[in-house]
Biopython code that builds the backbone (N, CA, C, O; Angstrom):
import numpy as np
from Bio.PDB.StructureBuilder import StructureBuilder

atoms = [
    (1, "MET", "N", (2.092, 8.687, 108.086)),
    (1, "MET", "CA", (1.971, 10.040, 107.560)),
    (1, "MET", "C", (0.377, 10.294, 107.832)),
    (1, "MET", "O", (-0.576, 9.623, 107.434)),
    (2, "LYS", "N", (0.391, 11.460, 108.624)),
    (2, "LYS", "CA", (-0.940, 11.883, 109.061)),
    (2, "LYS", "C", (-1.189, 13.355, 109.006)),
    (2, "LYS", "O", (-2.301, 13.866, 108.875)),
    (3, "LYS", "N", (0.137, 14.099, 109.137)),
    (3, "LYS", "CA", (0.107, 15.460, 108.888)),
    (3, "LYS", "C", (1.333, 15.925, 107.888)),
    (3, "LYS", "O", (2.535, 15.843, 108.144)),
    (4, "VAL", "N", (0.776, 16.393, 106.780)),
    (4, "VAL", "CA", (1.622, 16.514, 105.934)),
    (4, "VAL", "C", (1.683, 18.034, 105.439)),
    (4, "VAL", "O", (0.599, 18.562, 105.191)),
    (5, "ALA", "N", (2.721, 18.705, 105.290)),
    (5, "ALA", "CA", (2.879, 20.125, 104.890)),
    (5, "ALA", "C", (3.641, 20.094, 103.599)),
    (5, "ALA", "O", (4.823, 19.754, 103.548)),
    (6, "VAL", "N", (2.989, 20.429, 102.637)),
    (6, "VAL", "CA", (3.405, 20.783, 101.170)),
    (6, "VAL", "C", (3.928, 22.270, 101.025)),
    (6, "VAL", "O", (3.193, 23.198, 101.365)),
    (7, "PHE", "N", (5.147, 22.489, 100.542)),
    (7, "PHE", "CA", (5.608, 23.927, 100.348)),
    (7, "PHE", "C", (6.640, 24.069, 99.449)),
    (7, "PHE", "O", (7.353, 23.112, 99.149)),
    (8, "GLY", "N", (6.820, 25.407, 98.893)),
    (8, "GLY", "CA", (7.794, 25.467, 97.615)),
    (8, "GLY", "C", (7.332, 26.829, 97.071)),
    (8, "GLY", "O", (6.325, 27.413, 97.473)),
    (9, "ASN", "N", (8.174, 27.284, 96.109)),
    (9, "ASN", "CA", (8.029, 28.475, 95.325)),
    (9, "ASN", "C", (6.602, 28.284, 94.692)),
    (9, "ASN", "O", (5.955, 27.254, 94.503)),
    (10, "ALA", "N", (6.295, 29.694, 94.406)),
    (10, "ALA", "CA", (5.065, 29.642, 93.446)),
    (10, "ALA", "C", (5.164, 29.214, 92.219)),
    (10, "ALA", "O", (6.131, 29.519, 91.522)),
    (11, "GLY", "N", (4.198, 28.463, 91.798)),
    (11, "GLY", "CA", (4.078, 27.872, 90.363)),
    (11, "GLY", "C", (5.009, 26.432, 90.566)),
    (11, "GLY", "O", (5.541, 25.943, 89.569)),
    (12, "ALA", "N", (5.140, 25.914, 91.646)),
    (12, "ALA", "CA", (6.067, 24.770, 91.725)),
    (12, "ALA", "C", (5.070, 23.428, 91.681)),
    (12, "ALA", "O", (5.525, 22.307, 91.455)),
    (13, "GLY", "N", (3.769, 23.664, 91.905)),
    (13, "GLY", "CA", (2.691, 22.581, 91.733)),
    (13, "GLY", "C", (2.165, 22.119, 93.171)),
    (13, "GLY", "O", (1.602, 21.045, 93.380)),
    (14, "LYS", "N", (2.446, 23.132, 94.160)),
    (14, "LYS", "CA", (2.004, 22.638, 95.538)),
    (14, "LYS", "C", (0.756, 22.113, 95.681)),
    (14, "LYS", "O", (0.481, 21.044, 96.226)),
    (15, "SER", "N", (-0.213, 23.120, 95.032)),
    (15, "SER", "CA", (-1.652, 22.644, 95.174)),
    (15, "SER", "C", (-1.983, 21.234, 94.337)),
    (15, "SER", "O", (-2.791, 20.434, 94.808)),
    (16, "THR", "N", (-1.431, 21.029, 93.300)),
    (16, "THR", "CA", (-1.653, 19.786, 92.530)),
    (16, "THR", "C", (-1.267, 18.745, 93.278)),
    (16, "THR", "O", (-2.088, 17.834, 93.384)),
    (17, "LEU", "N", (0.020, 18.605, 93.962)),
    (17, "LEU", "CA", (0.530, 17.726, 94.577)),
    (17, "LEU", "C", (-0.252, 17.316, 95.807)),
    (17, "LEU", "O", (-0.600, 16.177, 96.119)),
    (18, "ALA", "N", (-0.475, 18.515, 96.483)),
    (18, "ALA", "CA", (-1.319, 18.118, 97.878)),
    (18, "ALA", "C", (-2.533, 17.606, 97.488)),
    (18, "ALA", "O", (-3.028, 16.808, 98.284)),
    (19, "LYS", "N", (-3.198, 17.858, 96.408)),
    (19, "LYS", "CA", (-4.483, 17.357, 96.218)),
    (19, "LYS", "C", (-4.209, 15.854, 95.879)),
    (19, "LYS", "O", (-4.992, 15.012, 96.319)),
    (20, "GLN", "N", (-3.071, 15.452, 95.074)),
    (20, "GLN", "CA", (-3.066, 14.135, 94.854)),
    (20, "GLN", "C", (-2.729, 13.314, 96.004)),
    (20, "GLN", "O", (-3.115, 12.145, 96.047)),
    (21, "LEU", "N", (-1.983, 13.873, 97.018)),
    (21, "LEU", "CA", (-1.570, 13.208, 98.238)),
    (21, "LEU", "C", (-2.928, 12.947, 99.136)),
    (21, "LEU", "O", (-3.157, 11.922, 99.778)),
    (22, "ALA", "N", (-3.553, 13.803, 99.061)),
    (22, "ALA", "CA", (-4.909, 14.033, 99.981)),
    (22, "ALA", "C", (-5.646, 12.588, 99.402)),
    (22, "ALA", "O", (-5.833, 11.592, 100.100)),
    (23, "GLU", "N", (-6.001, 12.718, 98.008)),
    (23, "GLU", "CA", (-6.841, 11.679, 97.439)),
    (23, "GLU", "C", (-6.051, 10.268, 97.686)),
    (23, "GLU", "O", (-6.774, 9.318, 97.988)),
    (24, "ALA", "N", (-4.694, 10.036, 97.594)),
    (24, "ALA", "CA", (-4.102, 8.795, 97.776)),
    (24, "ALA", "C", (-4.298, 8.366, 99.256)),
    (24, "ALA", "O", (-4.657, 7.231, 99.570)),
    (25, "THR", "N", (-4.014, 9.437, 100.206)),
    (25, "THR", "CA", (-4.079, 8.833, 101.478)),
    (25, "THR", "C", (-5.610, 8.907, 102.183)),
    (25, "THR", "O", (-5.902, 8.243, 103.177)),
    (26, "GLY", "N", (-6.388, 9.677, 101.612)),
    (26, "GLY", "CA", (-7.668, 10.000, 102.397)),
    (26, "GLY", "C", (-7.576, 11.135, 103.433)),
    (26, "GLY", "O", (-8.560, 11.490, 104.082)),
    (27, "LEU", "N", (-6.521, 11.616, 103.547)),
    (27, "LEU", "CA", (-6.395, 12.633, 104.345)),
    (27, "LEU", "C", (-7.246, 14.118, 103.957)),
    (27, "LEU", "O", (-7.427, 14.341, 102.760)),
    (28, "PRO", "N", (-7.684, 14.971, 104.824)),
    (28, "PRO", "CA", (-8.310, 15.969, 104.316)),
    (28, "PRO", "C", (-7.368, 17.096, 104.052)),
    (28, "PRO", "O", (-6.490, 17.421, 104.851)),
    (29, "LEU", "N", (-7.599, 17.736, 102.799)),
    (29, "LEU", "CA", (-6.891, 18.799, 102.202)),
    (29, "LEU", "C", (-7.281, 20.113, 102.606)),
    (29, "LEU", "O", (-8.460, 20.468, 102.624)),
    (30, "HIS", "N", (-6.100, 21.011, 103.004)),
    (30, "HIS", "CA", (-6.543, 22.389, 103.313)),
    (30, "HIS", "C", (-5.391, 23.253, 102.615)),
    (30, "HIS", "O", (-4.198, 22.968, 102.505)),
    (31, "SER", "N", (-6.059, 24.356, 102.186)),
    (31, "SER", "CA", (-5.001, 25.297, 101.479)),
    (31, "SER", "C", (-5.075, 26.685, 102.341)),
    (31, "SER", "O", (-6.038, 27.312, 102.783)),
    (32, "ILE", "N", (-3.806, 26.885, 102.392)),
    (32, "ILE", "CA", (-3.335, 28.137, 103.182)),
    (32, "ILE", "C", (-4.014, 29.346, 102.399)),
    (32, "ILE", "O", (-4.561, 30.220, 103.070)),
    (33, "ASP", "N", (-4.007, 29.433, 101.058)),
    (33, "ASP", "CA", (-4.637, 30.532, 100.388)),
    (33, "ASP", "C", (-5.970, 30.602, 100.764)),
    (33, "ASP", "O", (-6.382, 31.729, 101.037)),
    (34, "GLN", "N", (-6.747, 29.672, 100.846)),
    (34, "GLN", "CA", (-8.195, 29.588, 101.177)),
    (34, "GLN", "C", (-8.303, 30.056, 102.662)),
    (34, "GLN", "O", (-9.368, 30.600, 102.955)),
    (35, "MET", "N", (-7.321, 29.923, 103.687)),
    (35, "MET", "CA", (-7.597, 30.162, 104.866)),
    (35, "MET", "C", (-7.139, 31.769, 105.049)),
    (35, "MET", "O", (-7.718, 32.474, 105.875)),
    (36, "LYS", "N", (-6.279, 32.179, 104.386)),
    (36, "LYS", "CA", (-5.496, 33.579, 104.266)),
    (36, "LYS", "C", (-6.324, 34.813, 103.550)),
    (36, "LYS", "O", (-6.212, 35.998, 103.862)),
    (37, "TYR", "N", (-7.258, 34.225, 102.429)),
    (37, "TYR", "CA", (-7.884, 35.129, 101.662)),
    (37, "TYR", "C", (-9.227, 34.775, 101.573)),
    (37, "TYR", "O", (-9.558, 33.590, 101.522)),
    (38, "ARG", "N", (-10.131, 35.800, 101.547)),
    (38, "ARG", "CA", (-11.623, 35.563, 101.248)),
    (38, "ARG", "C", (-11.883, 35.653, 99.575)),
    (38, "ARG", "O", (-11.133, 36.218, 98.778)),
    (39, "PRO", "N", (-12.990, 35.034, 99.294)),
    (39, "PRO", "CA", (-13.287, 34.998, 97.952)),
    (39, "PRO", "C", (-13.178, 36.506, 97.356)),
    (39, "PRO", "O", (-13.815, 37.432, 97.858)),
    (40, "GLY", "N", (-12.354, 36.663, 96.293)),
    (40, "GLY", "CA", (-12.449, 37.894, 95.867)),
    (40, "GLY", "C", (-10.883, 38.672, 96.234)),
    (40, "GLY", "O", (-10.546, 39.732, 95.706)),
    (41, "GLY", "N", (-10.306, 38.160, 96.913)),
    (41, "GLY", "CA", (-8.598, 38.357, 97.234)),
    (41, "GLY", "C", (-8.582, 39.067, 98.486)),
    (41, "GLY", "O", (-7.442, 39.226, 98.923)),
    (42, "GLU", "N", (-9.489, 39.530, 99.176)),
    (42, "GLU", "CA", (-9.482, 40.198, 100.391)),
    (42, "GLU", "C", (-8.821, 39.442, 101.360)),
    (42, "GLU", "O", (-9.222, 38.294, 101.556)),
    (43, "GLU", "N", (-7.637, 39.994, 102.167)),
    (43, "GLU", "CA", (-6.905, 39.440, 103.263)),
    (43, "GLU", "C", (-7.763, 39.204, 104.457)),
    (43, "GLU", "O", (-8.381, 40.139, 104.965)),
    (44, "VAL", "N", (-7.820, 38.082, 104.890)),
    (44, "VAL", "CA", (-8.426, 37.648, 106.111)),
    (44, "VAL", "C", (-7.491, 38.426, 107.317)),
    (44, "VAL", "O", (-6.265, 38.470, 107.222)),
    (45, "ASP", "N", (-8.197, 38.999, 108.400)),
    (45, "ASP", "CA", (-7.365, 39.548, 109.588)),
    (45, "ASP", "C", (-6.155, 38.540, 109.999)),
    (45, "ASP", "O", (-6.283, 37.330, 110.181)),
    (46, "HIS", "N", (-5.118, 39.191, 110.094)),
    (46, "HIS", "CA", (-3.951, 38.165, 110.516)),
    (46, "HIS", "C", (-4.147, 37.350, 111.716)),
    (46, "HIS", "O", (-3.929, 36.138, 111.727)),
    (47, "ALA", "N", (-4.537, 37.983, 112.674)),
    (47, "ALA", "CA", (-4.955, 37.497, 114.103)),
    (47, "ALA", "C", (-5.909, 36.271, 114.048)),
    (47, "ALA", "O", (-5.725, 35.257, 114.722)),
    (48, "ASP", "N", (-6.944, 36.450, 113.187)),
    (48, "ASP", "CA", (-8.010, 35.480, 112.775)),
    (48, "ASP", "C", (-7.502, 34.332, 111.990)),
    (48, "ASP", "O", (-7.792, 33.153, 112.196)),
    (49, "TYR", "N", (-6.625, 34.842, 110.964)),
    (49, "TYR", "CA", (-5.816, 33.633, 110.305)),
    (49, "TYR", "C", (-4.952, 32.807, 111.086)),
    (49, "TYR", "O", (-4.835, 31.610, 110.825)),
    (50, "LEU", "N", (-4.276, 33.411, 112.120)),
    (50, "LEU", "CA", (-3.378, 32.663, 112.986)),
    (50, "LEU", "C", (-4.243, 31.540, 113.667)),
    (50, "LEU", "O", (-4.043, 30.330, 113.567)),
    (51, "THR", "N", (-5.298, 32.200, 114.420)),
    (51, "THR", "CA", (-6.082, 31.483, 115.180)),
    (51, "THR", "C", (-6.677, 30.154, 114.434)),
    (51, "THR", "O", (-6.470, 29.047, 114.930)),
    (52, "ALA", "N", (-7.382, 30.296, 113.294)),
    (52, "ALA", "CA", (-7.742, 29.167, 112.434)),
    (52, "ALA", "C", (-6.642, 28.225, 112.041)),
    (52, "ALA", "O", (-6.831, 27.011, 111.971)),
    (53, "HIS", "N", (-5.419, 28.836, 111.770)),
    (53, "HIS", "CA", (-4.413, 27.874, 111.414)),
    (53, "HIS", "C", (-4.023, 26.982, 112.735)),
    (53, "HIS", "O", (-3.887, 25.758, 112.723)),
    (54, "LYS", "N", (-3.890, 27.721, 113.721)),
    (54, "LYS", "CA", (-3.614, 26.790, 115.055)),
    (54, "LYS", "C", (-4.654, 25.799, 115.296)),
    (54, "LYS", "O", (-4.336, 24.673, 115.679)),
    (55, "LYS", "N", (-5.927, 26.138, 115.094)),
    (55, "LYS", "CA", (-6.926, 24.947, 115.317)),
    (55, "LYS", "C", (-6.823, 23.929, 114.298)),
    (55, "LYS", "O", (-6.966, 22.738, 114.574)),
    (56, "LEU", "N", (-6.574, 24.358, 113.099)),
    (56, "LEU", "CA", (-6.360, 23.210, 112.103)),
    (56, "LEU", "C", (-5.072, 22.271, 112.353)),
    (56, "LEU", "O", (-5.056, 21.066, 112.103)),
    (57, "LEU", "N", (-4.035, 22.980, 112.864)),
    (57, "LEU", "CA", (-2.784, 22.156, 113.441)),
    (57, "LEU", "C", (-3.257, 21.195, 114.405)),
    (57, "LEU", "O", (-2.903, 20.031, 114.222)),
    (58, "GLU", "N", (-3.955, 21.444, 115.349)),
    (58, "GLU", "CA", (-4.575, 20.666, 116.381)),
    (58, "GLU", "C", (-5.421, 19.423, 116.080)),
    (58, "GLU", "O", (-5.694, 18.580, 116.934)),
    (59, "THR", "N", (-5.736, 19.384, 115.056)),
    (59, "THR", "CA", (-6.722, 18.234, 114.397)),
    (59, "THR", "C", (-5.852, 17.075, 114.198)),
    (59, "THR", "O", (-4.633, 17.240, 114.258)),
    (60, "SER", "N", (-6.325, 15.976, 113.979)),
    (60, "SER", "CA", (-5.475, 14.615, 114.106)),
    (60, "SER", "C", (-4.718, 14.294, 112.713)),
    (60, "SER", "O", (-3.777, 13.507, 112.610)),
    (61, "CYS", "N", (-5.239, 14.970, 111.757)),
    (61, "CYS", "CA", (-4.595, 14.593, 110.265)),
    (61, "CYS", "C", (-5.008, 15.516, 109.216)),
    (61, "CYS", "O", (-6.192, 15.829, 109.087)),
    (62, "TRP", "N", (-4.030, 15.995, 108.416)),
    (62, "TRP", "CA", (-4.249, 17.002, 107.563)),
    (62, "TRP", "C", (-3.123, 16.815, 106.246)),
    (62, "TRP", "O", (-2.090, 16.160, 106.382)),
    (63, "VAL", "N", (-3.473, 17.441, 105.069)),
    (63, "VAL", "CA", (-2.525, 17.767, 104.137)),
    (63, "VAL", "C", (-2.676, 19.100, 103.954)),
    (63, "VAL", "O", (-3.730, 19.491, 103.454)),
    (64, "ILE", "N", (-1.643, 20.056, 104.328)),
    (64, "ILE", "CA", (-1.779, 21.482, 103.928)),
    (64, "ILE", "C", (-0.839, 22.144, 102.922)),
    (64, "ILE", "O", (0.373, 22.032, 103.105)),
    (65, "ASP", "N", (-1.328, 22.859, 101.825)),
    (65, "ASP", "CA", (-0.498, 23.220, 101.020)),
    (65, "ASP", "C", (-0.295, 24.993, 101.134)),
    (65, "ASP", "O", (-1.182, 25.781, 101.462)),
    (66, "GLY", "N", (0.998, 25.306, 100.795)),
    (66, "GLY", "CA", (1.020, 26.851, 100.880)),
    (66, "GLY", "C", (1.998, 27.232, 101.892)),
    (66, "GLY", "O", (2.580, 26.345, 102.517)),
    (67, "PHE", "N", (2.248, 28.521, 102.126)),
    (67, "PHE", "CA", (3.195, 28.989, 103.103)),
    (67, "PHE", "C", (2.451, 29.883, 104.007)),
    (67, "PHE", "O", (2.743, 29.718, 105.192)),
    (68, "GLY", "N", (1.620, 30.730, 103.778)),
    (68, "GLY", "CA", (1.117, 31.823, 104.537)),
    (68, "GLY", "C", (1.947, 32.918, 105.164)),
    (68, "GLY", "O", (2.066, 33.971, 104.538)),
    (69, "CYS", "N", (2.555, 32.770, 106.380)),
    (69, "CYS", "CA", (3.476, 33.544, 106.712)),
    (69, "CYS", "C", (4.529, 32.919, 107.573)),
    (69, "CYS", "O", (4.191, 31.822, 108.019)),
    (70, "VAL", "N", (5.985, 33.430, 107.996)),
    (70, "VAL", "CA", (6.742, 32.803, 108.423)),
    (70, "VAL", "C", (6.456, 32.229, 109.751)),
    (70, "VAL", "O", (6.877, 31.089, 109.944)),
    (71, "THR", "N", (5.737, 32.892, 110.816)),
    (71, "THR", "CA", (5.151, 32.224, 111.850)),
    (71, "THR", "C", (4.462, 30.994, 111.730)),
    (71, "THR", "O", (4.813, 29.973, 112.321)),
    (72, "SER", "N", (3.394, 31.083, 110.902)),
    (72, "SER", "CA", (2.548, 30.100, 110.591)),
    (72, "SER", "C", (3.217, 28.738, 109.871)),
    (72, "SER", "O", (2.852, 27.578, 110.061)),
    (73, "ALA", "N", (4.099, 29.116, 109.156)),
    (73, "ALA", "CA", (5.045, 28.119, 108.335)),
    (73, "ALA", "C", (5.903, 27.303, 109.344)),
    (73, "ALA", "O", (6.144, 26.110, 109.156)),
    (74, "TRP", "N", (6.372, 28.024, 110.465)),
    (74, "TRP", "CA", (7.308, 27.263, 111.199)),
    (74, "TRP", "C", (6.305, 26.470, 112.150)),
    (74, "TRP", "O", (6.560, 25.306, 112.459)),
    (75, "GLN", "N", (5.352, 27.007, 112.532)),
    (75, "GLN", "CA", (4.585, 26.145, 113.311)),
    (75, "GLN", "C", (3.962, 24.887, 112.559)),
    (75, "GLN", "O", (3.912, 23.790, 113.115)),
    (76, "ARG", "N", (3.496, 25.096, 111.286)),
    (76, "ARG", "CA", (3.049, 23.924, 110.476)),
    (76, "ARG", "C", (4.153, 22.810, 110.291)),
    (76, "ARG", "O", (3.817, 21.632, 110.175)),
    (77, "PHE", "N", (5.528, 23.218, 110.263)),
    (77, "PHE", "CA", (6.429, 22.378, 109.985)),
    (77, "PHE", "C", (6.822, 21.353, 111.256)),
    (77, "PHE", "O", (7.155, 20.168, 111.235)),
    (78, "GLU", "N", (6.652, 22.277, 112.355)),
    (78, "GLU", "CA", (6.830, 21.508, 113.671)),
    (78, "GLU", "C", (5.830, 20.558, 113.660)),
    (78, "GLU", "O", (6.188, 19.397, 113.858)),
    (79, "ALA", "N", (4.562, 20.798, 113.459)),
    (79, "ALA", "CA", (3.348, 19.949, 113.834)),
    (79, "ALA", "C", (3.217, 18.886, 112.647)),
    (79, "ALA", "O", (2.416, 17.963, 112.798)),
    (80, "ALA", "N", (3.996, 18.978, 111.434)),
    (80, "ALA", "CA", (3.838, 17.980, 110.587)),
    (80, "ALA", "C", (4.835, 16.798, 110.892)),
    (80, "ALA", "O", (5.906, 16.947, 111.479)),
    (81, "ASP", "N", (4.301, 15.510, 110.379)),
    (81, "ASP", "CA", (5.257, 14.511, 110.518)),
    (81, "ASP", "C", (5.838, 14.054, 109.124)),
    (81, "ASP", "O", (6.547, 13.055, 108.997)),
    (82, "THR", "N", (5.457, 14.906, 108.071)),
    (82, "THR", "CA", (5.956, 14.634, 106.697)),
    (82, "THR", "C", (6.054, 16.047, 106.195)),
    (82, "THR", "O", (5.091, 16.812, 106.262)),
    (83, "LEU", "N", (7.349, 16.433, 105.636)),
    (83, "LEU", "CA", (7.495, 17.778, 104.792)),
    (83, "LEU", "C", (7.701, 17.355, 103.517)),
    (83, "LEU", "O", (8.415, 16.413, 103.173)),
    (84, "VAL", "N", (6.981, 18.159, 102.741)),
    (84, "VAL", "CA", (7.217, 17.995, 101.128)),
    (84, "VAL", "C", (7.738, 19.388, 100.656)),
    (84, "VAL", "O", (7.033, 20.388, 100.792)),
    (85, "TYR", "N", (8.937, 19.438, 100.120)),
    (85, "TYR", "CA", (9.358, 20.694, 99.492)),
    (85, "TYR", "C", (9.350, 20.583, 97.984)),
    (85, "TYR", "O", (9.848, 19.571, 97.491)),
    (86, "LEU", "N", (8.904, 21.395, 97.298)),
    (86, "LEU", "CA", (8.846, 21.460, 95.843)),
    (86, "LEU", "C", (10.084, 22.467, 95.509)),
    (86, "LEU", "O", (10.212, 23.546, 96.086)),
    (87, "ASP", "N", (10.944, 22.009, 94.549)),
    (87, "ASP", "CA", (12.092, 22.803, 94.269)),
    (87, "ASP", "C", (12.373, 22.602, 92.878)),
    (87, "ASP", "O", (13.307, 21.857, 92.579)),
    (88, "LEU", "N", (11.672, 23.181, 91.957)),
    (88, "LEU", "CA", (11.564, 23.198, 90.606)),
    (88, "LEU", "C", (12.773, 24.116, 89.997)),
    (88, "LEU", "O", (13.392, 24.892, 90.726)),
    (89, "SER", "N", (13.063, 23.967, 88.605)),
    (89, "SER", "CA", (13.916, 24.931, 88.006)),
    (89, "SER", "C", (13.023, 26.260, 87.978)),
    (89, "SER", "O", (11.805, 26.319, 88.147)),
    (90, "LEU", "N", (13.975, 27.387, 87.709)),
    (90, "LEU", "CA", (13.410, 28.497, 87.717)),
    (90, "LEU", "C", (12.402, 28.548, 86.179)),
    (90, "LEU", "O", (11.284, 29.064, 86.207)),
    (91, "SER", "N", (12.868, 28.060, 85.143)),
    (91, "SER", "CA", (12.380, 28.129, 83.910)),
    (91, "SER", "C", (11.058, 27.226, 83.996)),
    (91, "SER", "O", (10.050, 27.618, 83.407)),
    (92, "GLN", "N", (11.042, 26.031, 84.715)),
    (92, "GLN", "CA", (9.718, 25.130, 84.720)),
    (92, "GLN", "C", (8.642, 25.812, 85.540)),
    (92, "GLN", "O", (7.458, 25.563, 85.310)),
    (93, "MET", "N", (9.048, 26.764, 86.602)),
    (93, "MET", "CA", (8.273, 27.256, 87.587)),
    (93, "MET", "C", (7.434, 28.662, 86.674)),
    (93, "MET", "O", (6.305, 29.123, 86.844)),
    (94, "ALA", "N", (8.285, 28.972, 85.905)),
    (94, "ALA", "CA", (7.918, 30.371, 84.953)),
    (94, "ALA", "C", (7.095, 29.817, 83.983)),
    (94, "ALA", "O", (6.101, 30.451, 83.627)),
    (95, "TRP", "N", (7.352, 28.727, 83.495)),
    (95, "TRP", "CA", (6.547, 28.292, 82.367)),
    (95, "TRP", "C", (4.879, 27.973, 82.863)),
    (95, "TRP", "O", (3.854, 28.317, 82.274)),
    (96, "TRP", "N", (5.002, 27.272, 84.029)),
    (96, "TRP", "CA", (3.730, 26.802, 84.849)),
    (96, "TRP", "C", (3.073, 28.020, 85.134)),
    (96, "TRP", "O", (1.875, 28.075, 84.853)),
    (97, "ILE", "N", (3.691, 29.135, 85.701)),
    (97, "ILE", "CA", (2.774, 30.316, 86.023)),
    (97, "ILE", "C", (2.228, 31.097, 84.955)),
    (97, "ILE", "O", (1.176, 31.730, 85.048)),
    (98, "LEU", "N", (3.030, 31.038, 83.837)),
    (98, "LEU", "CA", (2.438, 31.575, 82.670)),
    (98, "LEU", "C", (1.278, 30.800, 82.052)),
    (98, "LEU", "O", (0.367, 31.409, 81.491)),
    (99, "LYS", "N", (1.292, 29.462, 82.142)),
    (99, "LYS", "CA", (0.340, 28.695, 81.763)),
    (99, "LYS", "C", (-0.993, 28.961, 82.585)),
    (99, "LYS", "O", (-2.071, 29.045, 81.998)),
    (100, "ARG", "N", (-0.889, 29.086, 83.898)),
    (100, "ARG", "CA", (-1.901, 29.419, 84.852)),
    (100, "ARG", "C", (-2.361, 30.873, 84.580)),
    (100, "ARG", "O", (-3.562, 31.113, 84.707)),
    (101, "PHE", "N", (-1.679, 31.670, 84.289)),
    (101, "PHE", "CA", (-2.065, 33.131, 83.985)),
    (101, "PHE", "C", (-2.917, 33.006, 82.650)),
    (101, "PHE", "O", (-4.026, 33.539, 82.702)),
    (102, "ILE", "N", (-2.628, 32.495, 81.677)),
    (102, "ILE", "CA", (-3.262, 32.428, 80.589)),
    (102, "ILE", "C", (-4.435, 31.581, 80.645)),
    (102, "ILE", "O", (-5.415, 31.906, 79.975)),
    (103, "LYS", "N", (-4.458, 30.627, 81.295)),
    (103, "LYS", "CA", (-5.769, 29.811, 81.445)),
    (103, "LYS", "C", (-6.853, 30.889, 82.295)),
    (103, "LYS", "O", (-8.024, 31.110, 81.987)),
    (104, "GLY", "N", (-6.229, 31.366, 83.234)),
    (104, "GLY", "CA", (-7.039, 32.320, 84.132)),
    (104, "GLY", "C", (-7.678, 33.427, 83.406)),
    (104, "GLY", "O", (-8.783, 33.908, 83.659)),
    (105, "HIS", "N", (-6.819, 33.799, 82.422)),
    (105, "HIS", "CA", (-7.299, 35.137, 81.756)),
    (105, "HIS", "C", (-8.261, 34.787, 80.951)),
    (105, "HIS", "O", (-9.238, 35.535, 80.952)),
    (106, "PHE", "N", (-8.291, 33.685, 80.120)),
    (106, "PHE", "CA", (-9.393, 33.216, 79.102)),
    (106, "PHE", "C", (-10.356, 32.348, 79.811)),
    (106, "PHE", "O", (-11.312, 31.862, 79.205)),
]
sb = StructureBuilder()
sb.init_structure("model")
sb.init_model(0)
sb.init_chain("A")
sb.init_seg("    ")
for serial, (resi, resn, name, xyz) in enumerate(atoms, 1):
    if name == "N":
        sb.init_residue(resn, " ", resi, " ")
    sb.init_atom(name, np.array(xyz, "f"), 0.0, 1.0, " ", f" {name:<3s}", serial, name[0])
structure = sb.get_structure()
């Protein structure tokens, strides 16, 4: 297990699980959100994002969490040797999203 793609619905715990996998395996962790958005939420130019994403996929090992866009997601799924899909119940995801919103607000 050298290239792990973690994906799923919003609020499913992708970032949390990806962080735990990276810590357990020693693989470098990369977040699609941090590649796709600048601090403050401004979106990176799409072509620049795709270029950075492609370079990342060419490295020897990684854990990547997130989706990005359809094009980059399929590229990542093809490059990965391990896919982890989080599929929680709608009520569980809604609860986790609500908790995240409340923590972020205060």
